[in-house]
C-alpha positions as CSV (number, residue, x, y, z in Angstrom):
1,M,136.7,47.7,76.2
2,D,135.2,47.9,72.9
3,G,137.3,45.3,70.8
4,S,139.0,48.3,68.7
5,D,142.7,47.8,70.4
6,F,141.9,44.1,68.4
7,G,143.5,45.3,64.8
8,F,146.6,47.9,66.5
9,D,147.2,44.2,68.1
10,E,147.0,41.8,64.7
11,R,149.1,45.4,63.2
12,I,152.0,44.9,65.2
13,R,151.8,40.9,65.2
14,D,152.5,41.4,61.3
15,L,155.1,43.8,61.9
16,K,157.0,41.4,64.2
17,K,156.7,38.6,61.6
18,Q,158.2,41.0,58.3
19,L,161.0,42.3,61.2
20,D,162.1,38.4,61.9
21,I,161.8,37.7,57.8
22,L,164.0,40.5,57.0
23,E,166.6,39.9,60.1
24,K,166.6,36.6,59.3
25,D,167.4,37.7,55.3
26,H,170.0,40.7,56.3
27,R,171.9,37.4,58.3
28,A,171.7,35.2,55.2
29,I,173.0,38.3,53.0
30,D,175.6,39.1,55.7
31,L,176.9,35.5,55.7
32,E,176.8,35.6,51.5
33,V,179.4,38.3,51.4
34,S,181.6,37.0,53.7
35,R,181.6,34.1,52.3
36,L,182.7,36.6,48.7
37,Q,184.9,38.4,50.6
38,S,187.2,35.3,51.4
39,D,186.8,33.8,48.1
40,K,187.7,37.4,46.7
41,G,184.7,36.6,44.2
42,D,182.9,38.6,41.9
43,M,183.1,42.1,43.6
44,I,179.6,43.3,41.5
45,A,177.3,40.8,42.8
46,L,179.2,41.7,46.2
47,Q,178.5,45.5,46.0
48,R,174.6,44.5,45.0
49,L,174.3,42.4,47.9
50,K,175.9,45.3,50.6
51,R,173.6,47.4,48.7
52,S,170.5,44.9,49.4
53,K,171.6,44.5,53.0
54,L,171.9,48.2,53.7
55,R,168.3,48.7,52.8
56,M,167.2,45.7,55.0
57,R,168.9,47.3,57.6
58,D,166.8,50.8,56.8
59,E,163.9,48.9,56.8
60,I,164.4,46.9,60.0
61,S,165.1,50.1,61.9
62,R,162.0,51.8,60.2
63,L,159.9,48.6,61.3
64,R,162.0,48.7,64.7
65,G,160.4,52.4,65.3
66,L,157.3,51.5,64.6
67,I,157.2,48.2,66.4
68,Y,158.9,49.8,69.6
69,P,158.5,53.9,69.9
70,N,160.9,55.5,70.9
71,I,158.4,57.8,73.4
72,I,160.3,60.6,75.4
73,A,157.3,61.3,78.6
């Protein structure tokens, strides 16, 4: 082995860290959305949080695709 896989493994590790952070943030926003909905809170803030949550979900999906590619044999 010539060590060329080291960069690849490091990249996957970094992507997994990013994924973990995004998933935690997504859960936190989900809790905040639930709280605002139950309190009949600020509807503008609620819509912003929902949009942010959707953007995070897209990024989570993108990262999962990079980490766990769907290889069809």
